[in-house]
C-alpha positions as CSV (number, residue, x, y, z in Angstrom):
1,M,103.0,89.8,57.3
2,C,103.7,89.6,60.4
3,M,105.8,93.0,60.6
4,L,102.3,94.5,59.2
5,T,100.5,93.0,61.7
6,I,102.8,93.9,64.3
7,G,102.6,97.6,63.4
8,R,98.6,97.0,62.5
9,M,98.7,95.9,66.8
10,T,101.3,98.9,67.8
11,A,99.0,101.6,66.5
12,G,95.9,100.3,67.9
13,F,97.8,100.9,71.4
14,T,99.0,103.6,70.8
15,F,95.5,104.8,69.4
16,G,93.8,103.0,73.0
17,F,96.4,104.8,74.8
18,K,96.1,108.3,74.1
19,V,92.5,107.7,73.7
20,I,92.8,107.2,77.8
21,R,94.9,110.4,78.2
22,E,92.1,112.0,77.5
23,L,90.0,110.4,79.5
24,S,91.8,110.4,82.5
25,K,92.4,114.1,81.8
26,S,96.7,113.5,82.2
27,G,98.1,116.3,82.5
28,I,95.6,117.4,85.7
29,V,96.2,114.2,86.9
30,L,100.0,114.8,86.2
31,L,100.1,117.8,88.3
32,V,97.6,115.8,90.7
33,L,100.8,113.0,91.6
34,I,103.4,116.3,91.6
35,S,101.3,117.6,94.5
36,V,101.1,113.7,96.1
37,L,104.8,113.4,95.9
38,A,105.5,116.9,97.1
39,G,103.7,116.4,100.5
40,Y,105.1,112.8,101.1
41,L,108.5,114.5,100.7
42,I,107.1,117.8,103.5
43,G,105.5,115.1,105.5
44,Q,108.4,112.5,105.6
45,P,110.5,113.2,108.7
46,S,114.0,114.7,106.7
47,E,116.1,113.4,109.2
48,L,114.8,109.8,108.3
49,P,116.2,108.4,105.3
50,L,113.9,107.7,102.8
51,D,114.1,103.6,102.8
52,A,113.2,101.2,100.7
53,R,109.9,101.0,102.9
54,A,109.6,104.8,102.7
55,L,109.8,104.5,98.5
56,S,107.2,101.8,98.6
57,R,104.6,103.2,100.8
58,M,105.3,107.1,98.0
59,G,104.7,104.6,95.0
60,T,101.8,103.2,96.3
61,T,100.2,106.1,97.4
62,L,101.0,107.4,94.1
63,L,99.8,104.4,92.3
64,G,96.4,104.2,94.2
65,I,95.8,108.1,93.7
66,L,96.9,107.8,89.9
67,F,94.1,105.2,89.5
68,L,91.6,107.4,91.7
69,A,92.6,110.7,90.0
70,S,92.3,109.1,86.5
71,G,89.0,107.0,87.0
72,S,87.4,110.5,89.0
73,S,88.4,112.6,85.4
74,A,86.7,109.7,83.2
75,L,83.3,110.1,85.3
76,N,83.2,113.5,85.5
77,Q,83.2,113.3,81.6
78,L,80.9,110.0,81.5
79,Q,78.8,112.3,84.0
80,E,78.6,115.4,80.9
81,Y,79.4,113.9,77.9
82,K,76.7,115.2,76.0
83,I,77.2,119.0,77.4
84,D,81.0,118.3,75.8
85,A,79.1,117.3,72.9
86,L,77.9,121.2,72.4
87,M,81.6,123.0,73.5
88,P,84.1,123.1,70.9
89,R,86.6,122.8,73.2
90,T,85.2,119.8,74.7
91,A,83.5,118.1,71.8
92,S,86.8,116.0,70.2
93,R,86.4,114.6,74.1
94,P,86.6,110.3,73.7
95,I,82.9,110.3,74.4
96,P,81.6,113.1,72.7
97,S,83.6,112.2,69.5
98,G,82.1,108.5,69.3
99,R,86.3,107.1,70.0
100,M,84.5,105.6,73.5
101,S,81.1,104.5,74.0
102,P,79.6,105.4,77.6
103,H,79.3,101.9,78.4
104,A,83.0,101.4,78.3
105,V,83.9,104.2,79.6
106,F,81.6,103.3,82.5
107,V,84.0,99.9,83.0
108,F,86.7,101.7,83.0
109,V,85.8,104.1,85.5
110,G,84.4,100.8,88.0
111,L,88.0,99.6,87.7
112,T,90.2,102.7,88.0
113,L,88.6,103.8,91.1
114,F,87.9,100.3,92.6
115,F,91.6,99.6,92.3
116,G,92.4,102.7,93.7
117,L,90.5,102.7,96.9
118,M,91.2,99.6,97.2
119,T,95.2,100.4,97.4
120,L,94.6,103.6,99.7
121,W,92.4,100.9,102.3
122,K,95.9,98.8,102.4
123,L,97.9,101.6,102.6
124,S,95.3,103.3,105.7
125,P,91.4,103.9,106.6
126,S,92.4,107.6,106.6
127,L,93.9,107.7,103.0
128,F,90.5,106.1,101.9
129,Y,88.6,108.3,103.2
130,L,90.4,111.5,102.2
131,G,90.0,110.2,98.7
132,G,86.1,109.2,99.0
133,V,85.5,112.2,100.0
134,A,87.4,114.2,96.8
135,V,85.6,112.3,94.6
136,F,82.4,112.6,96.1
137,F,83.1,116.5,96.4
138,Y,83.8,117.0,92.7
139,N,81.7,114.2,90.9
140,G,78.7,114.7,93.1
141,L,78.5,117.4,94.9
142,Y,80.5,119.9,91.9
143,T,79.8,118.3,88.9
144,L,76.0,117.8,89.4
145,W,74.9,120.8,91.6
146,W,77.7,123.5,92.3
147,K,78.4,123.5,88.5
148,K,75.3,124.0,86.8
149,N,73.9,125.8,89.6
150,W,76.1,128.8,91.1
151,A,78.5,131.3,89.2
152,Y,81.1,131.1,92.5
153,A,81.6,127.4,92.1
154,A,85.0,126.9,91.6
155,V,85.6,128.6,95.7
156,P,83.8,124.6,97.2
157,G,84.9,122.7,94.2
158,A,88.6,123.9,94.7
159,I,88.3,121.2,98.0
160,P,88.6,118.2,96.1
161,G,91.7,119.4,93.8
162,A,93.7,120.8,97.2
163,I,93.1,117.4,98.8
164,P,95.8,115.4,97.2
165,V,98.5,117.3,99.0
166,L,96.7,116.6,102.0
167,M,96.6,112.9,100.9
168,G,100.5,112.8,100.2
169,Y,101.3,114.3,103.2
170,T,99.6,111.9,105.8
171,S,100.4,108.5,104.3
172,A,104.0,109.8,105.0
173,Q,103.7,111.5,108.9
174,G,100.0,110.0,109.5
175,Q,98.2,112.8,110.6
176,V,95.7,114.4,108.4
177,F,95.0,117.8,110.6
178,H,98.9,118.5,111.1
179,P,99.0,122.2,110.6
180,A,101.5,121.8,108.0
181,G,99.6,119.8,106.1
182,I,96.4,121.8,106.1
183,Y,98.3,124.4,105.1
184,L,99.9,122.3,102.2
185,F,95.8,122.0,101.7
186,L,95.2,126.1,101.6
187,V,98.3,126.4,99.2
188,L,96.2,124.3,96.5
189,F,92.4,125.9,97.6
190,F,93.4,129.1,97.2
191,W,95.7,128.6,93.7
192,Q,92.5,126.7,92.3
193,M,90.5,130.2,91.6
194,P,92.5,132.8,89.8
195,H,93.7,129.3,88.1
196,F,90.1,128.4,86.3
197,W,88.9,131.7,86.2
198,V,91.2,133.0,83.5
199,L,90.0,129.5,82.6
200,A,86.7,130.1,81.8
201,L,87.5,133.6,80.9
202,R,89.3,132.8,78.1
203,Y,86.4,130.1,77.5
204,R,83.2,131.7,78.3
205,K,81.3,131.3,75.3
206,D,82.1,127.4,75.6
207,Y,80.8,127.9,79.0
208,E,78.3,129.5,77.9
209,S,77.4,126.9,74.9
210,G,77.4,124.4,77.6
211,G,74.9,125.9,80.1
212,F,77.3,126.4,82.9
213,P,76.9,129.7,84.4
214,T,80.8,130.2,84.9
215,L,81.8,133.7,86.7
216,P,82.4,135.0,83.7
217,V,78.9,134.4,81.9
218,S,76.9,134.8,85.2
219,Y,78.8,138.3,86.0
220,G,80.9,139.7,83.3
221,L,84.4,140.6,82.5
222,N,85.0,143.2,85.2
223,V,83.9,141.4,87.7
224,T,85.9,138.2,86.6
225,V,89.5,140.2,87.0
226,R,88.5,141.4,90.4
227,Q,88.2,138.5,91.8
228,I,91.2,137.0,90.2
229,V,93.3,139.7,91.5
230,F,91.8,139.0,94.9
231,W,92.4,135.1,95.0
232,C,95.8,135.6,93.6
233,L,97.0,137.6,96.0
234,A,95.6,135.7,98.5
235,Y,97.3,132.6,97.1
236,L,100.5,134.5,97.1
237,G,100.4,135.7,100.7
238,V,99.3,132.2,101.7
239,A,102.6,130.4,99.4
240,L,104.9,133.1,101.9
241,M,103.7,132.4,105.1
242,A,105.0,128.9,104.7
243,P,107.7,129.6,107.6
244,L,104.8,129.8,110.3
245,F,104.2,126.1,109.0
246,L,106.8,124.6,107.5
247,Q,110.6,124.5,108.6
248,V,111.9,126.5,105.8
249,R,114.3,129.7,105.1
250,W,116.3,130.9,103.0
251,I,116.3,128.2,100.1
252,Y,112.6,128.5,100.2
253,L,111.9,132.2,100.7
254,V,114.4,133.4,98.0
255,P,112.9,131.6,95.2
256,A,108.9,131.6,97.1
257,L,109.6,135.8,96.9
258,L,111.3,135.9,93.3
259,M,108.5,133.8,91.3
260,S,106.1,135.6,94.0
261,L,107.3,138.9,92.2
262,K,106.7,137.2,89.0
263,V,103.7,136.3,89.2
264,I,102.5,140.0,89.9
265,Q,104.1,141.2,87.3
266,E,102.6,138.7,84.6
267,L,98.8,139.5,87.2
268,W,99.3,143.0,86.2
269,G,100.1,142.7,82.4
270,F,96.9,140.8,82.5
271,V,94.9,143.1,83.8
272,K,95.4,145.1,81.9
273,T,94.4,143.7,78.6
274,P,92.5,141.1,80.1
275,E,91.7,139.8,76.4
276,S,94.6,139.5,75.0
277,Q,97.2,136.9,74.9
278,K,98.3,138.1,78.5
279,W,95.7,135.6,80.0
280,L,97.8,132.5,78.4
281,H,101.2,133.9,80.5
282,F,99.7,135.1,83.5
283,F,98.3,131.4,83.4
284,L,101.3,129.5,82.9
285,W,103.3,132.0,85.9
286,V,100.5,130.9,88.3
287,N,101.0,126.7,87.0
288,L,104.5,126.9,87.1
289,S,104.9,129.1,90.6
290,L,102.4,126.4,92.7
291,V,104.9,123.8,91.5
292,A,108.0,125.8,92.0
293,Y,106.4,126.5,96.1
294,L,105.8,122.7,96.6
295,G,109.6,121.9,95.2
296,F,111.4,124.8,96.7
297,A,109.4,123.5,100.0
298,A,110.3,120.1,100.1
299,L,114.1,121.6,98.8
300,D,114.4,123.3,101.7
301,L,113.2,120.5,104.6
302,W,115.6,118.0,102.7
303,S,118.1,120.4,102.7
304,G,120.1,118.9,105.6
305,F,120.2,115.4,103.8
306,L,121.1,116.7,101.0
307,A,124.0,118.8,102.5
308,I,122.9,122.1,101.2
309,P,124.2,124.8,103.5
310,H,121.7,126.6,105.6
311,F,121.8,130.0,106.9
312,T,121.2,131.1,110.3
313,R,118.8,134.4,110.2
């Protein structure tokens, strides 16, 4: 009897945890945290060891942004649950599927946003304001206005998605408008257009059912593909400009160049047959490239601390 009770409790916890993961869009939140971690490591002076204080600050930064990103994602679902019910891709989300009530989600949003912002405030007012701006842009301007009325909403909508890496950098460096931090922001900014518009093209009928005038819905296949090509090449170009803003050399440049060539190869395959499974290959490689650019930049900057030899130019 005791084992049965424990089993039911465990199953309930697993189910509840699964719903919370879906509500907070855990995949997106994970990518946000990766960008924050990379921003922090790039912003942290590599000649200084990651002592207990620096590690504690890094962990607290990640925790604050975890709460903030989870709350913002849940708020987005609360704002759009009636529309989500109309689209097959989103109809199974916690609110439209009936697994969570709007009231329960409202409580979750309030708690996570409060704890996230308060955690960031304790670290730095700059982080608090950056986090507040990100939520305002995403849940205010983008969700309530741009997304519903503008085919190119993804462009200004990329601003809140690029802020987390700047927050990570600012937490370590202490400067919001440092050129290196702004550069990292731009890498994340340009990445989001090919990332989102490929998905929008794949789920064009869903967005049309939901009444969202995304680029594929408003202008069709050819215009969307041309825009993806333009923004993807711009993204790769910005990524390869890293030595102008960061003190990186071959440890970054060699894999970054190889990764860029691979993304171009996948882009070309997608352009030739945009409505085939090539879209998924391109989508995955674009996402992997972002992790690679950020990861190898951090590795290069910490190469001296990690005793990795640097060759002269």
